[in-house]
C-alpha positions in Angstrom: -15.7 213.4 50.8 -13.1 212.6 48.1 -12.5 210.1 45.3 -16.0 208.6 45.2 -15.8 205.8 42.6 -18.0 204.8 39.7 -18.7 201.1 39.4 -19.8 199.6 36.1 -21.0 196.0 35.9 -20.7 194.7 32.3 -20.4 191.6 30.2 -19.1 190.5 26.8 -22.4 191.3 25.0 -22.1 194.9 26.2 -18.5 195.6 25.1 -19.6 198.1 22.5 -21.6 200.0 25.2 -18.7 199.9 27.6 -16.4 201.3 24.8 -18.8 204.3 24.4 -18.8 204.8 28.2 -15.0 204.5 28.3 -14.7 207.3 25.6 -16.9 209.5 27.8 -14.9 208.7 30.9 -11.7 209.8 29.0 -13.3 213.1 27.9 -15.5 214.1 30.9 -14.9 212.2 34.1 -12.9 213.9 36.8 -9.5 212.2 36.8 -9.6 212.0 40.6 -12.6 209.6 40.3 -11.6 205.9 40.5 -13.3 203.5 38.1 -14.2 199.9 39.0 -15.3 197.6 36.2 -16.9 194.3 37.3 -17.1 191.7 34.5 -20.1 189.4 34.9 -18.6 186.5 33.0 -17.1 183.1 34.1 -14.8 183.1 31.0 -12.7 186.2 31.0 -10.4 185.6 28.0 -12.7 186.9 25.2 -13.7 189.9 27.2 -10.1 190.8 28.1 -8.9 190.4 24.5 -11.4 192.9 23.2 -11.0 195.3 26.2 -7.2 195.4 25.9 -7.3 196.0 22.2 -10.1 198.6 22.0 -11.0 200.1 25.4 -8.3 200.0 28.1 -6.4 203.1 26.7 -9.5 205.3 27.4 -8.8 204.8 31.2 -5.1 206.0 31.1 -6.0 209.1 33.1 -7.9 207.3 35.7 -7.3 204.8 38.5 -8.9 201.6 37.1 -9.6 198.3 38.9 -11.1 195.4 37.0 -12.8 192.5 38.9 -14.4 189.4 37.5 -17.4 187.7 38.9 -15.3 184.9 40.6 -13.7 187.6 42.8 -17.0 187.6 44.7 -17.9 184.5 46.7 -21.5 184.2 45.4 -23.4 181.0 45.0 -23.2 181.4 41.2 -23.9 177.7 40.4 -27.5 178.3 41.5 -28.1 180.2 38.3 -28.8 177.8 35.4 -28.7 179.3 31.9 -31.9 179.4 30.0 -32.3 178.6 26.3 -35.5 180.6 26.2 -33.9 183.7 27.8 -30.1 183.7 27.4 -29.8 187.0 29.2 -31.7 186.0 32.3 -28.8 184.6 34.4 -26.6 187.6 33.7 -29.4 190.0 34.5 -29.9 188.5 37.9 -26.3 188.0 38.9 -25.2 191.5 37.9 -27.6 192.8 40.4 -25.8 191.0 43.2 -22.4 192.3 41.9 -23.7 195.9 42.1 -24.2 195.5 45.8 -21.3 193.1 46.6 -18.7 195.7 45.4 -19.5 197.6 48.6 -17.3 195.0 50.4 -14.3 196.2 48.4 -14.9 199.9 49.1 -14.1 202.3 51.9 -15.6 205.5 50.5 -18.9 206.8 51.9 -20.7 206.2 48.6 -20.3 204.8 45.1 -22.0 205.5 41.8 -23.4 202.4 40.1 -23.5 202.4 36.4 -24.6 200.0 33.6 -22.7 199.9 30.4 -25.5 201.8 28.8 -24.7 205.0 30.7 -22.3 207.6 29.3 -21.2 211.2 29.9 -21.6 214.2 27.6 -20.3 216.9 30.0 -17.6 217.3 32.7 -18.6 215.5 35.8 -17.3 214.3 39.2 -19.1 212.2 41.7 -17.6 214.3 44.5 -19.3 217.5 43.2 -22.7 216.0 44.0 -21.9 214.9 47.6 -21.8 217.3 50.5 -20.5 215.8 53.7 -22.8 213.2 55.2 -25.4 212.7 52.4 -25.6 211.4 48.9 -28.0 212.4 46.2 -30.9 210.5 44.8 -33.3 211.1 41.9 -37.0 210.4 42.2 -38.7 208.5 39.4 -42.0 206.8 38.5 -42.0 203.3 39.9 -42.3 201.1 36.8 -41.2 197.8 38.3 -43.8 195.1 39.0 -45.5 195.9 42.4 -45.0 192.4 43.6 -41.2 193.0 43.8 -41.8 195.8 46.3 -44.3 193.8 48.3 -42.2 190.6 48.4 -39.1 192.5 49.6 -41.2 194.4 52.1 -42.4 191.1 53.5 -38.9 189.6 53.6 -37.6 192.6 55.4 -40.5 192.7 57.9 -41.8 196.1 56.6 -45.3 197.3 56.3 -44.8 199.3 53.0 -47.3 198.0 50.5 -46.4 200.5 47.7 -43.9 203.2 46.9 -44.7 206.9 47.0 -43.8 209.8 44.7 -40.5 210.3 46.4 -39.2 206.8 45.8 -35.6 206.6 44.5 -35.3 206.2 40.7 -34.5 202.6 40.0 -32.4 203.5 36.8 -28.7 203.8 36.6 -26.5 205.8 37.3 -27.5 205.7 40.9 -25.6 206.5 44.1 -25.6 203.9 46.9 -24.4 204.5 50.4 -21.5 202.1 51.1 -22.1 201.3 54.7 -25.8 200.8 54.2 -25.2 198.2 51.4 -22.6 196.6 53.6 -25.1 196.3 56.4 -27.6 194.6 54.1 -25.1 192.0 53.0 -23.9 191.5 56.6 -27.4 190.9 57.8 -27.6 187.8 55.5 -24.2 186.5 56.6 -21.9 187.9 53.9 -21.8 187.9 50.1 -22.1 184.1 49.6 -25.2 183.7 51.8 -26.6 187.0 50.6 -26.5 185.8 47.0 -28.5 182.7 48.0 -31.0 184.8 49.8 -31.4 187.1 46.9 -32.0 184.2 44.6 -35.1 183.2 46.5 -36.3 186.5 48.1 -38.5 187.5 45.2 -39.8 186.0 41.9 -38.6 189.0 39.9 -35.6 190.8 41.2 -34.4 194.4 41.7 -31.3 195.3 43.7 -32.4 198.9 43.8 -35.9 198.2 45.1 -34.2 196.1 47.8 -31.8 198.9 48.6 -34.7 201.5 48.8 -36.6 199.3 51.3 -33.5 198.5 53.3 -33.0 202.3 53.6 -36.6 202.6 54.8 -36.0 200.0 57.4 -33.0 202.0 58.7 -34.4 205.4 59.2 -35.7 206.3 55.8 -34.1 207.3 52.5 -33.6 210.9 53.6 -31.4 209.9 56.5 -28.5 209.2 54.2 -29.7 210.8 51.0 -31.0 214.1 49.7 -33.3 214.6 46.7 -31.9 216.5 43.7 -33.0 217.6 40.3 -32.6 214.8 37.7 -29.0 214.9 36.3 -29.1 211.6 34.5 -31.6 211.9 31.6 -32.4 211.4 28.8 -32.7 207.6 28.6 -33.6 205.7 25.4 -34.9 202.2 25.8 -36.8 199.7 23.7 -40.5 200.4 23.7 -43.7 200.0 21.6 -43.4 203.7 20.7 -39.8 203.6 19.7 -39.9 206.1 16.9 -41.6 208.7 19.1 -39.2 208.0 22.0 -36.2 208.2 19.7 -37.2 211.7 18.5 -37.8 212.9 22.1 -34.5 211.4 23.2 -32.3 212.8 20.5 -33.8 216.3 20.7 -33.2 216.3 24.5 -29.5 215.5 24.5 -27.5 218.3 26.0 -30.5 220.7 26.1 -30.1 221.9 29.7 -28.2 221.6 32.9 -27.7 219.6 35.1 -27.9 216.7 32.7 -24.4 215.1 32.2 -25.2 211.4 31.9 -27.4 209.9 29.2 -28.3 206.3 28.5 -29.1 204.0 25.6 -29.9 200.4 26.4 -28.5 197.6 24.4 -31.9 196.7 22.8 -32.2 200.3 21.5 -29.0 200.1 19.5 -30.4 197.0 17.8 -33.9 198.4 17.3 -32.8 201.7 15.6 -33.3 202.0 11.9 -30.3 202.7 9.8 -31.3 206.4 9.6 -31.8 206.7 13.3 -28.4 205.1 14.0 -26.6 207.5 11.7 -28.4 210.5 13.3 -27.5 209.4 16.8 -23.8 208.8 15.7 -23.7 212.3 14.3 -25.2 213.8 17.4 -22.8 212.1 19.7 -19.8 213.1 17.6 -20.7 216.7 18.7 -19.6 215.5 22.2 -16.5 213.8 20.9 -18.1 210.3 21.2 -18.0 207.7 18.5 -20.5 204.8 18.8 -19.2 201.6 17.2 -22.2 199.3 16.9 -22.1 198.3 13.3 -21.1 194.7 14.1 -23.4 194.5 17.1 -26.4 195.7 15.0 -25.6 193.1 12.2 -25.9 190.2 14.6 -28.5 191.6 17.0 -31.4 189.3 18.0 -34.4 190.8 19.5 -35.4 188.2 22.0 -39.1 188.1 23.0 -39.9 186.8 26.5 
């Protein structure tokens, strides 16, 4: 298996995160690995302006393809922006895009990323994929259990709860291309799938849906194999942020096989000035230069 792509779904808000990821692609991603960027925006001009000025050059060594949301025939008008939660619409539609990209691919698998994921060591998707199977990481199931149960019911499965070998629901995550294509096809294509996804569950998770679709078609291990975690550590907003930050920064680069690490967008805003400077200094050891000063100055911590 060759030239397995990475696919990042991003948006204007996350341009500083994408810039950090792009730096890591330049330094550490195998040049044979194609990169797809899907922009989850209806207005592309602001995004393109920033990307062209600050980010595009980091992909000079890679085959890059950029797609905007309107390249996918989803029923996007069904999602109405919320004044209470301005991130809600984008959070749901980006989940569809992570699956819909399979319709544009011919490789056996693809690696789905969020903008928050970035590399600190040399890495290739193909190194992780022997012929016929793709890797998955296990993880504690932290999503609301009703997501699992609602999708199980919609897929006519009798799986009331996940087990300890359930696939990790955090990016980066490998998906099997034909398996995703079969899910979309079962609903009549991307347009009808997007409508189905909108109503299939109250809270949504594309990866829970994928895991259950795999169970419906022979089980996860039919097309995947379990590997040691290669995509930690991950820093996210929490009630114990100071403790989590210390654990995170002390774990960066500690041992193999960790190559990817993640910092979500809320965490960049929640860091104290001292924490931000410490993390910047740490990542400079890996030739990475976070640029979140402006982002932090305008950050709003929405509470839902």
